[in-house]
Rosetta silent file (secondary structure, phi, psi, omega in degrees, C-alpha in Angstrom):
SEQUENCE: MQTVSTLLDKDWYERYKAISRLNIRSSIYDVTNRCNLRCKGCFFFSSDEHKAAPEEEDPARWEEFVEREQKRGVNLAILIGGEPTLYLDRVEAFYKRLPTYCATNGLIKIPRDRFPGMMVGISLWGDEEDEKLLRGKDAFAVSSRNYAGDPDAYYLYTITPRQLGRTERVIRKIADAGLKVHMQLLSNDEGVDGFSWTPSQLSDIRGEMDAMLDRYPETVISCRYYHEIITTGRMLGRPFSWSECPSVTEPLDNRAPRPKRLIHFIRWAADLKTMHRCCTSATRDCTTCKDGAAHMSWVMVNKRAHMRSAKDLQNWIEVYEMFAKLYRFIPW
SCORE:     score description
SCORE:     0.000 S_00000001
   1 L     0.000  131.664  178.659   43.295  -10.221  -72.716 S_00000001
   2 L   -76.593  133.450  174.676   43.674  -12.427  -69.633 S_00000001
   3 L  -127.538  164.706  179.664   41.845  -15.775  -69.821 S_00000001
   4 H   -57.066  -46.116 -175.939   41.567  -18.684  -67.400 S_00000001
   5 H   -67.381  -29.797  178.658   43.765  -20.897  -69.582 S_00000001
   6 H   -80.997  -23.831 -177.768   46.507  -18.283  -69.914 S_00000001
   7 H   -85.428  -24.488 -171.020   46.561  -17.529  -66.169 S_00000001
   8 L  -113.173  144.588  171.166   46.696  -21.104  -64.881 S_00000001
   9 L   -79.084 -178.559 -172.503   49.162  -23.941  -65.245 S_00000001
  10 H   -59.932  -45.969 -176.765   47.937  -27.460  -65.980 S_00000001
  11 H   -64.910  -45.842  178.996   47.254  -28.501  -62.369 S_00000001
  12 H   -66.379  -34.405  179.278   45.364  -25.337  -61.451 S_00000001
  13 H   -66.798  -35.842  175.995   43.413  -25.501  -64.705 S_00000001
  14 H   -66.006  -39.540  176.625   42.238  -29.012  -63.854 S_00000001
  15 H   -64.316  -40.421  177.579   41.090  -27.788  -60.459 S_00000001
  16 H   -61.470  -45.198 -177.607   39.257  -24.935  -62.146 S_00000001
  17 H   -63.169  -34.151 -178.516   37.488  -27.287  -64.562 S_00000001
  18 H   -65.399  -32.198  179.709   36.330  -29.502  -61.680 S_00000001
  19 H   -95.067  -24.854 -175.018   34.437  -26.637  -60.036 S_00000001
  20 H   -66.798  -22.018 -179.010   33.370  -24.698  -63.123 S_00000001
  21 L   -90.125    0.715 -173.717   30.889  -27.406  -64.087 S_00000001
  22 L   -73.801  -41.142  176.573   29.123  -27.450  -60.697 S_00000001
  23 L    53.259   55.194 -176.305   26.672  -24.580  -61.358 S_00000001
  24 L   -70.650  130.222  177.392   25.542  -24.373  -57.716 S_00000001
  25 L  -129.076   97.041 -173.308   22.085  -22.808  -57.209 S_00000001
  26 E  -105.518  156.107  165.502   21.321  -22.567  -53.500 S_00000001
  27 E  -143.899  163.939 -175.400   18.540  -21.192  -51.342 S_00000001
  28 E  -116.729  141.927 -173.165   18.029  -21.151  -47.568 S_00000001
  29 E  -132.284  126.141  170.914   14.994  -22.467  -45.705 S_00000001
  30 E   -78.866  111.308 -178.529   13.751  -21.882  -42.162 S_00000001
  31 L   -74.940  -32.993 -178.964   12.508  -25.339  -41.211 S_00000001
  32 L  -157.187  160.749  174.483   10.951  -24.113  -37.967 S_00000001
  33 L   -91.961   -5.392 -176.247   10.691  -21.065  -35.712 S_00000001
  34 L   -96.011  156.033  175.048   11.483  -23.174  -32.650 S_00000001
  35 L  -149.793  151.566  176.391   14.832  -24.070  -31.122 S_00000001
  36 L   -94.711    9.418  169.209   16.016  -26.128  -28.157 S_00000001
  37 L  -134.651  161.603  169.607   18.656  -23.478  -27.397 S_00000001
  38 L  -133.643   94.852 -173.864   18.548  -19.704  -27.155 S_00000001
  39 L   -87.719  132.428  176.199   21.992  -18.403  -28.086 S_00000001
  40 L   -70.160  117.812 -177.912   22.950  -14.797  -27.375 S_00000001
  41 L   106.240   -1.931  176.043   23.804  -13.354  -30.760 S_00000001
  42 L   -69.727  119.436 -174.941   21.697  -15.724  -32.865 S_00000001
  43 H   -64.023  -28.385 -175.937   20.475  -13.528  -35.744 S_00000001
  44 H   -64.276  -43.645 -178.904   17.253  -15.533  -36.137 S_00000001
  45 H   -88.651  -34.585 -178.766   15.923  -14.655  -32.693 S_00000001
  46 H   -66.387  -25.075 -179.947   17.668  -11.309  -32.170 S_00000001
  47 L   -97.942    4.394 -178.853   15.973   -9.984  -35.330 S_00000001
  48 L    62.034   26.871  177.337   12.562  -11.474  -34.402 S_00000001
  49 H   -68.038  -22.082  176.787   12.544  -13.551  -37.575 S_00000001
  50 H   -68.727  -12.056  178.098   10.921  -16.337  -35.566 S_00000001
  51 H  -103.795   -0.216 -172.705    7.858  -14.043  -35.405 S_00000001
  52 L   -70.212  -28.361 -175.599    7.832  -13.122  -39.104 S_00000001
  53 L  -159.707  148.833  173.994    5.541  -15.937  -40.208 S_00000001
  54 L   -71.985  165.587  179.452    3.659  -18.950  -38.810 S_00000001
  55 L   -89.930  138.395  169.438    4.910  -22.438  -39.560 S_00000001
  56 L   -76.092  124.775 -174.678    3.402  -24.610  -42.253 S_00000001
  57 L  -104.417  -11.021 -176.806    2.542  -27.846  -40.440 S_00000001
  58 L   -83.545  114.281 -179.510    1.196  -30.006  -43.258 S_00000001
  59 H   -56.275  -33.715 -179.579    3.961  -32.383  -44.501 S_00000001
  60 H   -64.617  -35.942  178.295    2.292  -32.573  -47.918 S_00000001
  61 H   -66.096  -36.707  176.624    2.617  -28.796  -48.322 S_00000001
  62 H   -64.472  -42.307  179.663    6.335  -29.066  -47.588 S_00000001
  63 H   -64.236  -42.035  178.464    6.718  -31.751  -50.230 S_00000001
  64 H   -64.349  -39.963  179.819    4.829  -29.673  -52.799 S_00000001
  65 H   -63.278  -45.902 -178.815    6.940  -26.622  -51.951 S_00000001
  66 H   -63.071  -37.867  177.678   10.229  -28.508  -52.375 S_00000001
  67 H   -64.214  -34.712  174.977    9.088  -29.809  -55.747 S_00000001
  68 H   -67.851  -39.056  177.625    8.418  -26.209  -56.819 S_00000001
  69 H   -64.432  -38.887  176.567   11.879  -25.227  -55.642 S_00000001
  70 H   -59.150  -45.334  179.392   13.315  -28.091  -57.637 S_00000001
  71 H   -68.027  -25.588  178.726   11.581  -26.790  -60.768 S_00000001
  72 L   -74.204   -9.003  176.797   12.894  -23.292  -59.930 S_00000001
  73 L   102.095    4.707  179.416   16.394  -24.668  -60.447 S_00000001
  74 L   -68.288  130.207  175.723   17.576  -25.022  -56.845 S_00000001
  75 L  -125.410   13.950  171.638   20.227  -27.746  -56.517 S_00000001
  76 E  -150.665  113.690  176.345   21.307  -27.055  -52.930 S_00000001
  77 E   -99.250  118.800  179.280   18.842  -26.712  -50.049 S_00000001
  78 E  -103.065  111.378 -174.280   20.422  -25.161  -46.947 S_00000001
  79 E   -98.119  123.781  178.142   18.190  -25.923  -43.946 S_00000001
  80 E  -128.606 -157.804 -178.602   18.370  -23.680  -40.909 S_00000001
  81 L  -161.012 -138.939   10.922   15.876  -22.621  -38.222 S_00000001
  82 L    33.623 -157.633 -176.890   15.298  -22.541  -35.408 S_00000001
  83 L  -115.283  107.503 -174.429   16.506  -26.096  -35.055 S_00000001
  84 H   -59.185  -30.755 -175.561   15.711  -28.305  -38.078 S_00000001
  85 H   -69.116   -8.950  174.569   16.092  -31.604  -36.217 S_00000001
  86 H   -71.352  -17.507 -177.728   12.909  -30.828  -34.271 S_00000001
  87 L  -137.322   75.549 -175.509   10.972  -31.575  -37.490 S_00000001
  88 H   -68.717  -21.799  175.787   12.646  -34.392  -39.356 S_00000001
  89 H   -66.132  -34.610  177.303    9.620  -34.919  -41.625 S_00000001
  90 H   -71.660  -40.278  175.488   10.250  -31.438  -43.047 S_00000001
  91 H   -59.878  -41.423 -178.115   13.947  -32.175  -43.431 S_00000001
  92 H   -65.316  -32.005  177.541   13.015  -35.385  -45.241 S_00000001
  93 H   -58.200  -37.930  176.312   10.832  -33.479  -47.716 S_00000001
  94 H   -76.070  -49.026 -172.378   14.026  -31.768  -48.936 S_00000001
  95 H   -56.768  -36.429 -178.142   16.360  -34.728  -48.557 S_00000001
  96 L   -75.266  -11.648 -172.444   14.290  -36.994  -50.820 S_00000001
  97 L  -123.713  -24.555 -173.077   14.249  -34.411  -53.620 S_00000001
  98 L  -139.653  152.742  165.453   17.345  -32.161  -53.462 S_00000001
  99 L   -56.211  125.664 -168.364   20.974  -32.170  -52.344 S_00000001
 100 E  -128.006  135.866  174.146   20.453  -31.074  -48.744 S_00000001
 101 E  -119.221  130.503 -177.940   22.610  -29.514  -46.057 S_00000001
 102 E  -116.084  118.308  175.471   21.232  -29.364  -42.508 S_00000001
 103 E   -88.553  128.944 -175.692   22.553  -26.847  -39.978 S_00000001
 104 E  -143.906  157.583  172.683   22.057  -28.063  -36.405 S_00000001
 105 L   -84.607   -5.451  172.644   23.248  -27.422  -32.870 S_00000001
 106 L    83.847    1.297 -177.794   23.862  -31.160  -32.618 S_00000001
 107 L   -72.609  -27.223  175.382   21.783  -31.807  -29.504 S_00000001
 108 L  -110.671  125.611 -178.114   19.493  -34.166  -31.427 S_00000001
 109 L   -79.535  126.697  175.482   21.274  -36.821  -33.474 S_00000001
 110 L   -71.903  124.615 -178.555   20.097  -37.105  -37.057 S_00000001
 111 L   -69.582  118.330 -175.276   19.352  -40.795  -37.696 S_00000001
 112 L   -74.557  -18.676  174.321   21.740  -41.926  -40.385 S_00000001
 113 L   -70.709  -23.917  178.024   19.574  -44.868  -41.372 S_00000001
 114 L   -93.050  -30.825 -176.356   16.973  -42.305  -42.426 S_00000001
 115 L  -128.555   57.421  179.193   19.370  -39.667  -43.800 S_00000001
 116 L   -65.304  134.533  174.617   22.462  -41.455  -45.140 S_00000001
 117 L    81.015   -6.719  179.706   24.950  -39.119  -46.763 S_00000001
 118 L   -71.367  128.902  179.856   23.175  -35.868  -45.873 S_00000001
 119 E   -72.173  131.551 -178.321   25.737  -33.203  -45.008 S_00000001
 120 E  -121.024  126.764  175.048   25.310  -31.899  -41.462 S_00000001
 121 E  -107.216  120.720 -174.511   26.901  -28.688  -40.168 S_00000001
 122 E  -102.356  122.842 -178.298   27.116  -28.543  -36.367 S_00000001
 123 E   -75.250  142.156  179.290   27.282  -25.115  -34.767 S_00000001
 124 E  -143.771  122.807 -175.479   29.960  -24.472  -32.153 S_00000001
 125 L  -111.379   67.224  176.498   30.339  -21.134  -30.377 S_00000001
 126 L    91.139 -163.657  179.150   33.781  -21.266  -28.831 S_00000001
 127 L   -84.918 -171.339 -176.274   35.067  -23.454  -26.020 S_00000001
 128 H   -57.446  -40.845 -177.646   33.069  -24.687  -23.011 S_00000001
 129 H   -63.333  -47.301  179.640   33.274  -21.325  -21.259 S_00000001
 130 H   -67.516  -39.541 -179.470   31.987  -19.328  -24.231 S_00000001
 131 H   -64.313  -41.379  178.897   29.288  -21.873  -25.046 S_00000001
 132 H   -64.177  -38.468 -178.960   27.938  -21.826  -21.502 S_00000001
 133 H   -72.132  -44.472 -173.795   27.889  -18.020  -21.513 S_00000001
 134 H   -89.244  -28.477 -172.748   26.395  -17.564  -25.006 S_00000001
 135 H  -117.720   -9.888  178.495   24.293  -20.726  -25.374 S_00000001
 136 L    87.810   -5.492  177.614   23.502  -21.751  -21.800 S_00000001
 137 L  -165.011  164.386  175.922   25.312  -25.078  -22.033 S_00000001
 138 L   -83.056   85.639 -176.221   28.357  -26.897  -23.371 S_00000001
 139 H   -65.322  -30.899 -178.706   26.688  -28.064  -26.590 S_00000001
 140 H   -60.238  -35.575 -179.281   29.923  -29.617  -27.881 S_00000001
 141 H   -59.192  -33.517  179.391   29.865  -32.210  -25.090 S_00000001
 142 H   -85.686  -49.490 -174.300   26.585  -33.540  -26.517 S_00000001
 143 H   -64.013  -35.317 -179.189   27.110  -32.981  -30.241 S_00000001
 144 H   -68.340  -30.596  174.142   30.559  -34.596  -30.272 S_00000001
 145 H   -71.182  -38.785 -177.567   29.064  -37.783  -28.790 S_00000001
 146 H   -68.430  -33.098 -169.489   26.252  -37.733  -31.339 S_00000001
 147 H  -121.458    7.761 -178.102   28.446  -37.249  -34.401 S_00000001
 148 L   -52.474  127.436  176.676   31.920  -38.577  -33.557 S_00000001
 149 L    76.783    4.909 -178.811   33.482  -40.114  -36.660 S_00000001
 150 L   -73.489  117.881 -176.852   30.579  -39.172  -38.943 S_00000001
 151 L   -73.070   -9.615 -178.560   32.080  -38.693  -42.438 S_00000001
 152 L  -113.948   27.546  178.649   29.159  -36.471  -43.487 S_00000001
 153 E  -136.873  149.868  173.798   29.304  -33.992  -40.598 S_00000001
 154 E  -150.030  162.185  177.538   31.563  -31.112  -39.648 S_00000001
 155 E   -91.588  135.450  168.147   31.708  -28.332  -37.085 S_00000001
 156 E   -99.163   96.482 -174.063   31.011  -24.737  -37.980 S_00000001
 157 E   -85.882  105.188  177.375   33.239  -23.128  -35.368 S_00000001
 158 E   -86.866  106.873 -174.872   32.096  -19.565  -34.753 S_00000001
 159 E   -82.945  133.748  177.130   35.144  -17.928  -33.221 S_00000001
 160 L  -105.172  163.150  177.910   34.629  -15.146  -30.688 S_00000001
 161 H   -57.457  -27.637 -179.635   37.194  -12.514  -29.623 S_00000001
 162 H   -75.001   -5.763  179.378   37.609  -14.434  -26.369 S_00000001
 163 H   -86.833   -5.271  178.320   38.905  -17.412  -28.352 S_00000001
 164 L   -54.752  126.092 -178.621   42.181  -15.685  -29.173 S_00000001
 165 L    82.036   -1.208 -175.513   44.958  -18.029  -28.109 S_00000001
 166 L  -122.947    1.750 -174.515   42.435  -20.812  -27.411 S_00000001
 167 H   -68.928  -32.796 -175.160   41.438  -22.043  -30.865 S_00000001
 168 H   -63.451  -38.021  179.160   43.968  -24.882  -31.039 S_00000001
 169 H   -62.049  -39.357  179.100   42.470  -26.687  -28.060 S_00000001
 170 H   -68.273  -46.550 -179.690   39.048  -26.591  -29.747 S_00000001
 171 H   -60.571  -39.746 -179.411   40.407  -27.724  -33.120 S_00000001
 172 H   -65.648  -38.776  177.853   42.275  -30.593  -31.449 S_00000001
 173 H   -63.339  -38.878  178.287   39.088  -31.771  -29.702 S_00000001
 174 H   -66.359  -43.064  177.586   37.283  -31.780  -33.048 S_00000001
 175 H   -61.715  -41.224  179.615   40.125  -33.732  -34.654 S_00000001
 176 H   -65.015  -26.864  177.384   40.057  -36.226  -31.778 S_00000001
 177 L   -82.486   -0.487  178.506   36.324  -36.716  -32.418 S_00000001
 178 L    73.157   33.080 -177.177   37.147  -37.667  -36.007 S_00000001
 179 L  -124.851  162.181  175.633   35.387  -34.659  -37.520 S_00000001
 180 E   -92.808  170.377  178.343   36.233  -31.752  -39.803 S_00000001
 181 E  -147.560  142.024  171.508   35.868  -28.059  -38.958 S_00000001
 182 E  -121.966  142.938 -174.408   35.224  -24.812  -40.797 S_00000001
 183 E  -110.345  138.062  167.198   35.819  -21.454  -39.112 S_00000001
 184 E  -139.853 -178.583 -174.543   33.858  -18.227  -39.174 S_00000001
 185 E  -116.916  147.066  177.270   33.603  -15.237  -36.822 S_00000001
 186 L   -67.028  133.393  175.492   30.888  -14.124  -34.410 S_00000001
 187 L   -90.126  -14.466  176.310   28.921  -11.098  -35.624 S_00000001
 188 L    54.368   55.323 -177.040   27.598  -10.376  -32.079 S_00000001
 189 L   -62.734  -22.728 -178.964   24.140   -9.260  -33.214 S_00000001
 190 L  -103.519   10.673  173.743   22.965   -8.743  -29.635 S_00000001
 191 L    59.699   40.611  178.628   25.971   -6.715  -28.524 S_00000001
 192 L   -65.420  130.288 -175.263   27.078   -9.063  -25.751 S_00000001
 193 L   -58.406  128.702  177.811   29.766   -7.295  -23.738 S_00000001
 194 L    88.574    2.631 -176.384   33.273   -8.425  -24.650 S_00000001
 195 L  -117.731   17.365  175.149   32.265  -10.216  -27.850 S_00000001
 196 L  -102.466  141.935 -173.298   32.701   -7.471  -30.463 S_00000001
 197 L   -80.731  141.003  169.091   35.816   -7.487  -32.626 S_00000001
 198 L  -104.270  159.535  178.933   38.505   -4.817  -32.619 S_00000001
 199 H   -56.436  -39.520 -178.735   40.850   -4.350  -35.608 S_00000001
 200 H   -69.224  -36.057  177.241   43.827   -5.707  -33.678 S_00000001
 201 H   -65.813  -39.690  178.406   41.867   -8.782  -32.591 S_00000001
 202 H   -63.786  -39.426  176.912   40.829   -9.460  -36.178 S_00000001
 203 H   -64.015  -42.732 -179.124   44.447   -9.246  -37.279 S_00000001
 204 H   -67.128  -41.481 -177.392   45.523  -11.623  -34.513 S_00000001
 205 H   -70.502  -28.454  174.972   42.780  -14.171  -35.182 S_00000001
 206 H   -61.037  -44.833  177.284   43.671  -14.215  -38.874 S_00000001
 207 H   -62.702  -37.303  179.590   47.163  -15.355  -37.932 S_00000001
 208 H   -68.928  -40.427  177.523   45.704  -17.955  -35.604 S_00000001
 209 H   -63.548  -42.887  176.406   43.335  -19.277  -38.295 S_00000001
 210 H   -58.558  -42.762 -178.785   46.249  -19.551  -40.733 S_00000001
 211 H   -64.752  -39.167  179.080   48.220  -21.470  -38.108 S_00000001
 212 H   -65.519  -37.376  177.073   45.341  -23.900  -37.508 S_00000001
 213 H   -64.044  -39.970  179.928   45.108  -24.585  -41.238 S_00000001
 214 H   -69.462  -40.378 -174.524   48.841  -25.328  -41.343 S_00000001
 215 H   -82.054  -27.090 -175.623   48.846  -27.549  -38.251 S_00000001
 216 L  -128.660   58.642 -175.012   45.612  -29.451  -38.907 S_00000001
 217 L   -65.106  -22.998  178.975   45.326  -29.716  -42.711 S_00000001
 218 L   -85.843   -9.176 -176.818   43.296  -32.952  -42.477 S_00000001
 219 L  -110.824  -42.460 -174.356   40.788  -31.368  -40.083 S_00000001
 220 E   -86.528  123.679  175.066   40.411  -27.708  -41.089 S_00000001
 221 L   -99.356   99.497 -174.779   38.431  -26.995  -44.276 S_00000001
 222 L  -168.268 -174.406  173.252   39.576  -23.508  -45.204 S_00000001
 223 L  -158.184  158.774 -174.438   42.112  -21.404  -47.086 S_00000001
 224 H   -65.258  -35.190 -179.589   44.212  -18.351  -46.335 S_00000001
 225 H   -64.981  -39.375  174.909   42.372  -16.088  -48.753 S_00000001
 226 H   -60.306  -43.230  178.296   39.105  -16.795  -46.966 S_00000001
 227 H   -59.258  -41.435  177.924   40.781  -15.890  -43.674 S_00000001
 228 H   -61.616  -46.855 -177.023   41.911  -12.597  -45.203 S_00000001
 229 H   -63.547  -47.037 -173.070   38.417  -11.782  -46.517 S_00000001
 230 H   -71.433  -29.160 -177.612   36.547  -12.664  -43.312 S_00000001
 231 H   -89.799  -29.514  179.782   38.915  -10.781  -40.990 S_00000001
 232 H   -94.623  -22.447 -175.063   39.445   -7.646  -43.087 S_00000001
 233 L    68.146   22.756 -178.010   35.968   -7.435  -44.628 S_00000001
 234 E  -133.637  147.112  177.158   37.654   -6.500  -47.899 S_00000001
 235 E  -138.181  119.278  179.919   38.129   -8.193  -51.267 S_00000001
 236 L    52.213   37.545  178.124   40.405   -6.741  -53.936 S_00000001
 237 L    84.887   -2.167 -178.175   40.230   -3.400  -52.119 S_00000001
 238 E  -101.144  134.012  179.077   36.400   -3.385  -51.920 S_00000001
 239 E   -82.482  143.407  174.103   34.632   -3.392  -48.506 S_00000001
 240 L   -68.614  135.111 -176.315   31.849   -5.861  -47.754 S_00000001
 241 L  -165.912  178.260  176.486   28.558   -3.976  -47.473 S_00000001
 242 L   -57.766  -38.425 -177.829   24.892   -3.981  -48.487 S_00000001
 243 L   -73.021   -9.553 -178.451   25.894   -2.786  -51.949 S_00000001
 244 L  -112.326  -22.460 -170.305   28.242   -5.789  -52.336 S_00000001
 245 L   -60.974  129.885 -178.800   26.456   -8.692  -50.610 S_00000001
 246 L   -87.912  -10.690 -168.934   25.576  -11.498  -53.047 S_00000001
 247 L  -103.707   45.624  177.911   23.159  -13.314  -50.703 S_00000001
 248 E   -99.477  137.139 -179.997   20.110  -11.039  -50.938 S_00000001
 249 L   -57.928  122.614 -169.822   16.727  -12.602  -51.726 S_00000001
 250 H   -56.075  -48.807 -178.761   16.266  -12.022  -55.438 S_00000001
 251 H   -65.945  -16.646  179.481   12.589  -10.856  -55.490 S_00000001
 252 H  -100.844    1.112 -173.179   13.378   -8.354  -52.704 S_00000001
 253 L   -86.086   99.276  179.957   16.592   -7.066  -54.247 S_00000001
 254 L  -108.107   20.844  179.770   15.941   -3.478  -55.328 S_00000001
 255 L   -68.598  142.290  178.500   19.562   -2.329  -55.253 S_00000001
 256 L  -138.824  120.895   -5.759   20.601   -0.169  -58.163 S_00000001
 257 L   -74.013  154.028  177.096   22.918   -1.013  -59.690 S_00000001
 258 L   -72.708  136.563  174.266   22.726   -4.634  -58.633 S_00000001
 259 L   -78.850  175.185  169.402   26.060   -6.166  -57.657 S_00000001
 260 L   -58.925  134.517 -172.155   27.165   -9.616  -58.704 S_00000001
 261 L  -147.171  167.131  175.585   24.847  -11.924  -56.815 S_00000001
 262 L   -69.557  133.462 -176.112   23.696  -15.518  -56.322 S_00000001
 263 L   -74.974  125.800  175.605   21.299  -16.513  -59.106 S_00000001
 264 L    61.278   22.362  179.495   17.695  -17.059  -57.961 S_00000001
 265 L   -69.843  133.517  173.409   18.706  -17.061  -54.284 S_00000001
 266 L  -139.392  139.973  168.005   15.796  -16.825  -51.803 S_00000001
 267 E  -106.876  115.795 -173.905   15.672  -17.245  -48.054 S_00000001
 268 E   -98.548  140.815  171.600   12.268  -18.660  -47.172 S_00000001
 269 L   -80.191  171.241 -172.542   10.435  -18.486  -43.842 S_00000001
 270 L   -75.188   -2.861  172.540    8.757  -21.554  -42.363 S_00000001
 271 L   -86.936   -4.090  178.511    5.335  -20.656  -43.790 S_00000001
 272 L    67.677   16.076  179.462    6.802  -21.362  -47.260 S_00000001
 273 L  -129.034  -42.779 -176.246    5.495  -17.993  -48.469 S_00000001
 274 L   -76.987  140.694  177.908    7.340  -15.236  -46.602 S_00000001
 275 E  -113.102  137.111  173.395   10.798  -14.225  -47.783 S_00000001
 276 E   -90.090  157.241 -174.302   13.560  -12.824  -45.580 S_00000001
 277 L   -58.255  -44.172 -170.587   15.841  -10.055  -46.842 S_00000001
 278 E  -154.097 -170.970 -176.175   19.092  -12.008  -46.945 S_00000001
 279 L   -73.134  -14.021  174.339   20.965  -15.043  -45.687 S_00000001
 280 L  -115.082 -101.540 -176.004   21.141  -13.569  -42.168 S_00000001
 281 L  -145.642  156.137 -178.919   18.732  -10.867  -40.986 S_00000001
 282 L   -72.055  -15.388 -178.063   17.220   -7.540  -41.972 S_00000001
 283 L   -92.947   -9.951 -178.445   18.354   -5.977  -38.698 S_00000001
 284 L   -77.037  136.490  170.982   22.053   -6.738  -39.111 S_00000001
 285 L   -76.132  115.005 -173.971   24.373   -3.927  -40.152 S_00000001
 286 H   -58.249  -27.337 -178.689   26.109   -5.410  -43.195 S_00000001
 287 H   -70.523  -16.376  178.151   29.369   -3.654  -42.323 S_00000001
 288 H  -103.437   -0.059 -175.732   29.570   -5.782  -39.143 S_00000001
 289 L   -69.115  129.028  176.895   28.550   -9.059  -40.823 S_00000001
 290 L  -116.838   16.664 -176.478   31.082  -11.863  -40.390 S_00000001
 291 L   -58.999  125.826 -175.815   28.951  -14.608  -41.939 S_00000001
 292 H   -66.714  -45.193 -178.093   31.281  -17.105  -43.554 S_00000001
 293 H   -64.055  -38.682  179.149   28.956  -18.303  -46.321 S_00000001
 294 H   -63.077  -40.778 -179.572   28.112  -14.742  -47.365 S_00000001
 295 H   -73.560  -35.961  173.931   31.787  -13.855  -47.693 S_00000001
 296 H   -61.925  -45.099 -179.068   32.586  -17.068  -49.571 S_00000001
 297 H   -63.736  -35.187  178.204   29.715  -16.341  -51.952 S_00000001
 298 H   -58.687  -43.376  176.620   30.995  -12.773  -52.372 S_00000001
 299 H   -66.466  -47.484 -171.511   34.252  -14.163  -53.687 S_00000001
 300 H   -61.112  -37.869 -177.928   32.599  -16.847  -55.805 S_00000001
 301 L   -79.214   -5.928 -177.855   30.313  -14.510  -57.787 S_00000001
 302 L  -111.595   47.599  179.717   33.255  -12.233  -58.577 S_00000001
 303 L   -60.617  -47.446 -174.784   35.366  -14.574  -60.688 S_00000001
 304 H   -59.905  -36.787  178.734   36.070  -12.020  -63.412 S_00000001
 305 H   -64.175  -25.114 -179.838   37.418   -9.523  -60.881 S_00000001
 306 H   -88.851    5.183 -179.369   39.909  -12.197  -59.779 S_00000001
 307 L   -94.412   30.481  178.419   41.265  -12.690  -63.295 S_00000001
 308 L   -90.467  -16.810  176.466   43.792   -9.893  -62.959 S_00000001
 309 L  -158.641  163.786  178.625   46.627  -12.288  -62.012 S_00000001
 310 H   -61.696  -41.756 -178.832   47.340  -15.996  -61.598 S_00000001
 311 H   -64.453  -43.213  179.465   47.474  -15.649  -57.797 S_00000001
 312 H   -61.467  -42.353 -179.605   44.128  -13.856  -57.622 S_00000001
 313 H   -69.382  -36.194  175.420   42.466  -16.533  -59.734 S_00000001
 314 H   -63.329  -39.481  175.723   44.048  -19.294  -57.630 S_00000001
 315 H   -59.348  -44.122  178.854   42.622  -17.591  -54.536 S_00000001
 316 H   -60.494  -44.248 -179.999   39.189  -17.624  -56.164 S_00000001
 317 H   -61.400  -43.363 -178.389   39.517  -21.330  -56.982 S_00000001
 318 H   -63.807  -39.350  177.915   40.473  -22.202  -53.407 S_00000001
 319 H   -67.124  -42.688  179.339   37.431  -20.405  -51.974 S_00000001
 320 H   -62.899  -42.717  177.275   35.117  -22.055  -54.502 S_00000001
 321 H   -60.399  -41.883 -179.802   36.618  -25.469  -53.676 S_00000001
 322 H   -61.104  -47.583  178.249   36.113  -24.816  -49.969 S_00000001
 323 H   -59.626  -45.030 -178.475   32.437  -23.954  -50.467 S_00000001
 324 H   -64.070  -35.405  176.628   31.954  -27.019  -52.681 S_00000001
 325 H   -68.669  -42.993 -176.638   33.527  -29.293  -50.059 S_00000001
 326 H   -64.994  -26.602  179.964   31.403  -27.873  -47.235 S_00000001
 327 L  -111.043   18.089  171.163   28.217  -28.591  -49.167 S_00000001
 328 L    61.716   36.444  171.770   29.402  -31.942  -50.542 S_00000001
 329 L   -88.360  -26.849  171.713   29.699  -31.065  -54.224 S_00000001
 330 L  -134.702  157.683 -177.222   33.286  -32.329  -54.218 S_00000001
 331 L   -66.864  160.022  173.518   35.041  -34.677  -51.728 S_00000001
 332 L   -51.107    0.000    0.000   37.002  -33.442  -48.730 S_00000001
């Protein structure tokens, strides 16, 4: 029988032990239905999730809700929106009680005297040309000024098919701003012309992502196995799909049989009562989903499947380490 200790040498076993004790229990929270951008392809607005529930406006209710989540065992609050920085009192309700990650477009600078050490993920949709087309403005020009050199912030670079051959310029700009970057792929939920992936483009961008990791190891937070998973949509020969996704809201999960999944995961709407189907949207076709966190989680919940060889288990460890770094459970 294969075991972790028999598959790994001393160094890899130490890396395994460092992550095995983390016991991450995350959930996702819509802080608001509002945003100061309207990006073409944003799943929140394209699926009308901003209309699913009204917003709870009483700060005390937010504090009470977070305390209930704490008792539910959540040890990572992932704040999305809309745009969370529009309501910093709601962000603070989480920050004072739980390890908190805030996803933002970066147009409003989070005050570090109020939120020291909170991990901030800044969305980036390609270079200036793609951002202007998809988001209506060059958001990077603003966000890079707001967060340059911030040790607790990184860019979530959503690569589009039009970025082929252009990713290095973007990565270099991020490095010059003294920030880290993690890469994922656009899912194109609104079917914008020219922004849907072809198989050959996915193969090419995988090579480009690998090259960026090799050339900018101090800037890019990633690993080759993640690049393989996100570009092929396959793990150990299994395709990513509704029947495989680990990031489905637990009380709404009626799949039979249930796949390996995140324990007690819920995505909450801004009324603090309504639950969304999954970490993205109920209208997305799972076979087209390129969400990076969902694919990382897919790997992470399938440790036993990766215990068929030393290399497979090492791949699993690298993905788990990457996730833990992005949410500040272990250092860069």
